[in-house]
N, CA, C and O atoms as a Tinker XYZ file with bonds, in Angstrom:
   128  protein
     1  N     51.658000  -28.256000  -63.435000    73     2
     2  CA    51.126000  -27.948000  -64.751000    64     1     3
     3  C     50.023000  -26.897000  -64.692000    63     2     4     5
     4  O     49.641000  -26.440000  -63.614000    81     3
     5  N     49.525000  -26.527000  -65.851000    73     3     6
     6  CA    48.518000  -25.465000  -65.913000    64     5     7
     7  C     47.224000  -25.863000  -65.220000    63     6     8     9
     8  O     46.638000  -25.069000  -64.484000    81     7
     9  N     46.779000  -27.096000  -65.455000    73     7    10
    10  CA    45.525000  -27.549000  -64.851000    64     9    11
    11  C     45.647000  -27.561000  -63.324000    63    10    12    13
    12  O     44.732000  -27.136000  -62.619000    81    11
    13  N     46.774000  -28.046000  -62.828000    73    11    14
    14  CA    46.965000  -28.093000  -61.380000    64    13    15
    15  C     46.948000  -26.681000  -60.795000    63    14    16    17
    16  O     46.326000  -26.444000  -59.760000    81    15
    17  N     47.623000  -25.757000  -61.449000    73    15    18
    18  CA    47.658000  -24.371000  -60.979000    64    17    19
    19  C     46.263000  -23.767000  -60.998000    63    18    20    21
    20  O     45.894000  -23.010000  -60.100000    81    19
    21  N     45.492000  -24.102000  -62.022000    73    19    22
    22  CA    44.134000  -23.572000  -62.141000    64    21    23
    23  C     43.264000  -24.090000  -61.004000    63    22    24    25
    24  O     42.458000  -23.343000  -60.448000    81    23
    25  N     43.422000  -25.369000  -60.655000    73    23    26
    26  CA    42.643000  -25.938000  -59.562000    64    25    27
    27  C     43.002000  -25.280000  -58.238000    63    26    28    29
    28  O     42.128000  -25.020000  -57.411000    81    27
    29  N     44.271000  -25.015000  -58.040000    73    27    30
    30  CA    44.708000  -24.353000  -56.810000    64    29    31
    31  C     44.109000  -22.958000  -56.732000    63    30    32    33
    32  O     43.679000  -22.524000  -55.663000    81    31
    33  N     44.080000  -22.257000  -57.850000    73    31    34
    34  CA    43.555000  -20.901000  -57.879000    64    33    35
    35  C     42.071000  -20.890000  -57.533000    63    34    36    37
    36  O     41.560000  -19.899000  -57.011000    81    35
    37  N     41.380000  -21.989000  -57.824000    73    35    38
    38  CA    39.950000  -22.057000  -57.544000    64    37    39
    39  C     39.674000  -22.465000  -56.100000    63    38    40    41
    40  O     38.515000  -22.520000  -55.686000    81    39
    41  N     40.711000  -22.750000  -55.335000    73    39    42
    42  CA    40.536000  -23.161000  -53.942000    64    41    43
    43  C     41.013000  -22.061000  -53.004000    63    42    44    45
    44  O     42.219000  -21.867000  -52.847000    81    43
    45  N     40.085000  -21.337000  -52.377000    73    43    46
    46  CA    40.460000  -20.229000  -51.485000    64    45    47
    47  C     41.400000  -20.694000  -50.368000    63    46    48    49
    48  O     42.369000  -20.008000  -50.042000    81    47
    49  N     41.111000  -21.855000  -49.787000    73    47    50
    50  CA    41.951000  -22.344000  -48.690000    64    49    51
    51  C     43.367000  -22.602000  -49.164000    63    50    52    53
    52  O     44.328000  -22.265000  -48.473000    81    51
    53  N     43.500000  -23.198000  -50.339000    73    51    54
    54  CA    44.823000  -23.479000  -50.884000    64    53    55
    55  C     45.570000  -22.173000  -51.173000    63    54    56    57
    56  O     46.776000  -22.077000  -50.944000    81    55
    57  N     44.854000  -21.186000  -51.670000    73    55    58
    58  CA    45.484000  -19.900000  -51.969000    64    57    59
    59  C     46.010000  -19.260000  -50.697000    63    58    60    61
    60  O     47.129000  -18.749000  -50.667000    81    59
    61  N     45.193000  -19.288000  -49.637000    73    59    62
    62  CA    45.609000  -18.718000  -48.360000    64    61    63
    63  C     46.838000  -19.456000  -47.841000    63    62    64    65
    64  O     47.777000  -18.837000  -47.340000    81    63
    65  N     46.828000  -20.788000  -47.964000    73    63    66
    66  CA    47.940000  -21.595000  -47.470000    64    65    67
    67  C     49.219000  -21.285000  -48.236000    63    66    68    69
    68  O     50.290000  -21.172000  -47.641000    81    67
    69  N     49.108000  -21.146000  -49.556000    73    67    70
    70  CA    50.279000  -20.832000  -50.374000    64    69    71
    71  C     50.820000  -19.449000  -50.016000    63    70    72    73
    72  O     52.032000  -19.261000  -49.905000    81    71
    73  N     49.913000  -18.480000  -49.835000    73    71    74
    74  CA    50.356000  -17.136000  -49.470000    64    73    75
    75  C     51.056000  -17.161000  -48.112000    63    74    76    77
    76  O     52.045000  -16.459000  -47.900000    81    75
    77  N     50.529000  -17.983000  -47.189000    73    75    78
    78  CA    51.140000  -18.110000  -45.867000    64    77    79
    79  C     52.557000  -18.663000  -45.987000    63    78    80    81
    80  O     53.479000  -18.179000  -45.331000    81    79
    81  N     52.722000  -19.684000  -46.833000    73    79    82
    82  CA    54.053000  -20.269000  -47.021000    64    81    83
    83  C     55.008000  -19.250000  -47.626000    63    82    84    85
    84  O     56.165000  -19.161000  -47.215000    81    83
    85  N     54.535000  -18.488000  -48.592000    73    83    86
    86  CA    55.396000  -17.492000  -49.242000    64    85    87
    87  C     55.853000  -16.450000  -48.227000    63    86    88    89
    88  O     57.025000  -16.074000  -48.211000    81    87
    89  N     54.932000  -15.976000  -47.375000    73    87    90
    90  CA    55.296000  -14.973000  -46.376000    64    89    91
    91  C     56.272000  -15.556000  -45.359000    63    90    92    93
    92  O     57.221000  -14.890000  -44.945000    81    91
    93  N     56.032000  -16.802000  -44.962000    73    91    94
    94  CA    56.909000  -17.444000  -43.986000    64    93    95
    95  C     58.312000  -17.594000  -44.555000    63    94    96    97
    96  O     59.295000  -17.298000  -43.876000    81    95
    97  N     58.406000  -18.053000  -45.798000    73    95    98
    98  CA    59.709000  -18.228000  -46.438000    64    97    99
    99  C     60.411000  -16.877000  -46.585000    63    98   100   101
   100  O     61.614000  -16.770000  -46.349000    81    99
   101  N     59.669000  -15.863000  -46.970000    73    99   102
   102  CA    60.259000  -14.538000  -47.159000    64   101   103
   103  C     60.812000  -14.013000  -45.837000    63   102   104   105
   104  O     61.887000  -13.414000  -45.809000    81   103
   105  N     60.080000  -14.235000  -44.739000    73   103   106
   106  CA    60.543000  -13.763000  -43.439000    64   105   107
   107  C     61.807000  -14.498000  -43.016000    63   106   108   109
   108  O     62.737000  -13.889000  -42.489000    81   107
   109  N     61.843000  -15.827000  -43.250000    73   107   110
   110  CA    63.022000  -16.595000  -42.873000    64   109   111
   111  C     64.232000  -16.190000  -43.703000    63   110   112   113
   112  O     65.351000  -16.153000  -43.191000    81   111
   113  N     64.014000  -15.885000  -44.989000    73   111   114
   114  CA    65.131000  -15.446000  -45.833000    64   113   115
   115  C     65.649000  -14.095000  -45.353000    63   114   116   117
   116  O     66.845000  -13.818000  -45.437000    81   115
   117  N     64.743000  -13.253000  -44.848000    73   115   118
   118  CA    65.157000  -11.938000  -44.355000    64   117   119
   119  C     66.025000  -12.081000  -43.113000    63   118   120   121
   120  O     66.936000  -11.285000  -42.885000    81   119
   121  N     65.736000  -13.105000  -42.311000    73   119   122
   122  CA    66.496000  -13.309000  -41.078000    64   121   123
   123  C     67.886000  -13.876000  -41.344000    63   122   124   125
   124  O     68.758000  -13.809000  -40.477000    81   123
   125  N     68.101000  -14.430000  -42.529000    73   123   126
   126  CA    69.405000  -15.041000  -42.815000    64   125   127
   127  C     70.519000  -13.999000  -42.870000    63   126   128
   128  O     71.678000  -14.345000  -43.099000    81   127
């Protein structure tokens, strides 16, 4: 939901972790 997304945006560590997951997933999709 919006509140949950807002809380994540306010957490630098969570943002870094999400970006890391996105890059990892993108790399794995490229290898397919």
